C-alpha positions in Angstrom: 149.3 119.6 60.1 151.3 122.7 60.8 153.8 121.7 58.1 151.1 121.2 55.5 149.7 124.7 56.4 153.1 126.3 56.0 153.6 124.5 52.7 150.3 125.7 51.4 151.1 129.3 52.3 154.5 128.9 50.5 152.9 127.5 47.3 150.2 130.2 47.0 152.5 133.2 46.5 154.7 131.2 44.1 151.7 130.2 42.0 150.4 133.7 42.0 153.7 135.1 40.9 153.9 132.6 38.1 150.4 133.5 36.9 151.2 137.2 36.9 154.5 136.7 35.0 152.9 134.5 32.4 149.9 136.8 32.0 152.3 139.6 31.0 154.1 137.5 28.4 153.8 138.2 24.7 152.7 135.6 22.2 156.3 135.1 21.1 157.5 134.7 24.7 154.7 132.1 25.5 155.9 130.1 22.4 159.6 130.1 23.3 160.6 133.0 21.0 160.0 130.8 18.0 159.2 132.5 14.7 155.7 132.3 13.3 153.7 133.7 16.2 152.3 137.2 16.4 150.0 138.9 18.8 146.4 138.5 17.8 147.2 136.3 14.7 146.5 132.7 14.1 149.3 130.1 13.9 151.0 130.0 10.5 150.1 126.3 10.0 148.2 123.5 11.7 151.5 122.2 13.1 153.2 125.2 14.5 151.5 125.2 17.9 152.3 121.5 18.3 156.0 122.1 17.6 156.1 125.2 19.9 154.3 123.3 22.7 156.8 120.5 22.6 159.7 123.1 22.6 158.4 125.3 25.4 157.3 122.4 27.6 160.7 120.7 27.2 162.4 123.9 28.3 160.1 124.4 31.3 160.8 120.8 32.5 164.5 121.2 32.0 164.6 124.5 33.8 162.8 123.0 36.8 165.3 120.1 36.8 168.1 122.6 36.6 166.7 124.7 39.5 166.4 121.6 41.7 169.9 120.5 40.8 171.4 123.9 41.4 169.5 124.3 44.7 170.7 120.9 46.0 174.3 121.7 44.9 174.3 125.1 46.7 172.6 123.6 49.8 175.2 120.9 50.0 178.0 123.4 49.6 176.6 125.6 52.4 175.5 123.0 54.9 178.5 120.7 54.5 181.2 123.4 54.2 184.3 123.1 56.4 183.8 125.0 59.7 186.5 126.9 61.5 188.7 124.6 63.4 187.7 121.5 61.5 190.5 119.3 60.2 190.8 116.2 58.0 188.1 114.8 55.7 184.4 114.6 56.6 182.9 111.2 57.2 182.9 109.2 54.0 179.9 107.2 52.9 180.2 104.4 50.4 176.7 104.9 48.9 173.2 106.1 49.7 170.6 103.7 48.3 167.6 106.1 48.2 169.7 108.8 46.4 171.1 106.2 44.0 167.6 105.1 43.1 166.4 108.7 42.8 169.3 109.6 40.4 168.5 106.5 38.3 164.7 106.8 38.2 164.3 110.5 37.5 166.5 110.6 34.4 164.8 107.5 33.1 161.4 109.1 33.6 162.6 112.3 31.8 164.0 110.4 28.8 160.9 108.2 28.5 158.6 111.3 28.8 160.5 113.3 26.1 160.5 110.3 23.8 156.8 109.6 24.3 155.7 113.2 23.6 158.2 113.6 20.7 156.9 110.4 19.1 153.3 111.5 19.5 153.9 114.8 17.9 156.1 113.4 15.2 153.5 110.9 14.2 150.9 113.6 14.0 153.1 116.0 11.9 154.3 113.2 9.6 150.9 111.8 8.9 149.9 112.2 5.2 146.4 113.4 4.2 144.2 110.7 2.8 142.7 113.1 0.3 144.8 116.3 0.0 143.2 119.3 -1.7 146.4 120.4 -3.5 149.4 118.3 -4.5 152.7 120.0 -5.2 156.1 118.7 -6.1 159.2 120.7 -5.1 162.5 119.9 -6.8 165.7 121.1 -5.3 168.6 121.8 -7.5 172.0 123.6 -7.3 171.1 126.3 -6.3 167.4 127.0 -6.8 163.9 125.4 -6.8 161.4 124.2 -9.3 157.7 124.0 -8.3 155.2 121.6 -9.9 151.6 122.3 -9.1 150.5 118.7 -9.7 146.8 119.2 -9.1 146.6 122.0 -11.6 149.3 120.7 -14.0 151.3 123.9 -14.2 154.9 124.7 -13.0 157.5 127.4 -12.3 161.2 127.1 -12.5 163.5 129.2 -10.3 167.0 130.5 -10.4 169.4 131.2 -7.4 169.3 134.5 -5.6 170.7 137.3 -7.7 172.8 140.2 -6.2 171.0 143.5 -6.3 173.7 145.7 -7.7 171.7 148.9 -7.0 170.7 148.0 -3.5 172.6 147.6 -0.2 175.7 145.4 -0.1 174.7 141.8 0.1 171.1 142.4 -0.9 169.3 140.2 -3.4 166.7 141.0 -6.1 163.5 139.9 -4.4 161.6 139.5 -7.7 164.1 136.8 -8.7 163.7 134.6 -5.7 161.5 131.5 -6.4 158.0 131.7 -4.9 155.8 128.8 -3.9 152.1 129.9 -3.8 149.7 128.0 -1.5 146.0 128.5 -0.8 145.1 129.2 2.8 143.1 126.6 4.8 143.7 123.8 2.3 145.3 120.4 2.9 148.6 120.6 1.0 150.8 117.6 0.2 154.3 118.5 -0.9 156.5 115.8 -2.5 160.1 116.7 -2.1 162.7 115.7 -4.7 166.4 116.4 -5.3 167.9 116.6 -8.8 171.6 116.5 -7.9 172.7 116.4 -4.2 171.0 116.4 -0.8 169.1 119.6 -0.1 166.7 120.5 2.7 163.3 122.2 2.4 162.9 124.7 5.3 160.1 127.2 5.7 161.2 129.1 8.8 157.8 130.2 10.1 156.4 126.7 9.5 158.9 125.4 12.2 159.5 122.4 10.0 162.1 121.2 7.5 162.7 118.1 5.6 165.6 116.6 3.6 165.4 116.1 -0.1 167.4 113.1 -1.1 168.2 112.1 -4.7 166.3 109.0 -5.7 164.0 109.2 -2.7 160.7 111.1 -2.4 159.9 112.6 1.0 156.5 114.2 1.8 155.3 117.2 3.8 151.7 117.5 4.7 150.5 120.9 6.0 147.5 123.2 6.2 148.5 126.9 5.9 146.3 128.9 8.3 147.5 132.5 7.9 147.8 134.6 4.8 151.3 136.1 4.3 154.7 135.7 2.8 157.2 133.4 4.6 160.9 133.0 3.9 162.4 129.7 3.1 165.9 128.3 2.4 167.9 125.2 1.8 169.1 123.9 5.3 171.6 121.4 4.0 175.1 122.5 2.8 174.8 121.7 -0.9 177.7 123.4 -2.6 179.3 126.7 -3.4 176.1 128.9 -3.7 174.2 127.2 -0.9 173.6 130.5 0.8 171.8 131.8 -2.3 169.4 128.8 -2.5 166.4 130.8 -1.2 162.7 130.8 -1.8 159.5 132.4 -0.5 156.2 130.8 0.4 153.2 133.0 -0.3 150.0 131.9 1.4 147.0 133.5 -0.4 143.2 133.2 -0.6 141.7 130.4 -2.7 140.6 133.0 -5.3 144.1 134.5 -5.5 145.5 131.0 -5.8 143.3 130.2 -8.7 144.2 133.5 -10.4 147.9 132.7 -9.9 147.5 129.2 -11.5 145.6 130.8 -14.4 148.5 133.2 -14.9 151.0 130.4 -15.1 148.8 128.6 -17.6 148.5 131.8 -19.7 152.3 132.2 -19.6 152.7 128.7 -21.2 153.8 126.9 -18.0 151.5 123.9 -18.7 152.7 120.5 -17.7 155.3 119.4 -15.2 159.1 119.9 -14.7 160.8 116.5 -14.6 164.1 115.2 -13.3 165.4 115.0 -16.8 168.6 116.7 -15.8 169.1 114.4 -12.9 172.9 113.8 -12.3 172.2 110.6 -10.5 172.8 108.5 -13.6 174.7 105.7 -12.0 171.8 104.0 -10.2 170.8 100.5 -11.3 168.3 100.5 -14.1 169.4 103.9 -15.6 170.7 104.3 -19.1 174.1 105.8 -18.1 176.8 104.9 -20.6 179.3 102.2 -19.5 183.0 102.3 -20.0 182.8 99.9 -22.9 180.2 102.0 -24.6 182.3 105.1 -24.1 185.2 103.4 -25.9 
């Protein structure tokens, strides 16, 4: 009874301290310093809180495990240190069954726990919408992006980042960076294609990226929830100018999105960009010339 009372009095100040510390944390700190979180603002997409929750919870669990491990290590060093006047080796034990079981069960529980929560969140993030509001096709190419607005049957074609000769060293011309425009609050399905080599579509503030593989279509389903402009880049080393394969994602109101689509149509960007210049001509079923035809 006395021991339980002491334990309770020890837990109360620790819990109070944690509550005070967490209450003083900013939104970025509470979400593990991940991008896409600002004080008083909604999450960037419907998936960002899920990703940050998995990230921060994992770190909390691992820090607790680390503190326990460090504490036991320091305790063993202090308690079982060699005293003055002692000689020889301490008493040797072949094994300790409870400790052996503990060291086997705890890592197993951690691994299974991480796997279960990761699988749960991955299934939710990867689930495709039954009826998306807007369908978009993104085509990666060395070293830029083409965007097909499939639902509205218009497109844009991009070029790689261009150096700004009048700006600071290393700066790029912002107006030349390809921009993908998305309506806020809508179910967006993005089909990801690659025209030449493997690329990776990464919107940093979305906390999500996905590979683009020639001959294979991958999908990203997302609901943008905050109006703003978000930086994106290719996250797969894809050749000499990989670092210039940048793009922006601009989340706008539905009215502004419709205006943008109308501007593309007025500019003559009707239809869809295809993989006509696909380098992958050696796949079965293609019309690539053979050695005999070449001769």
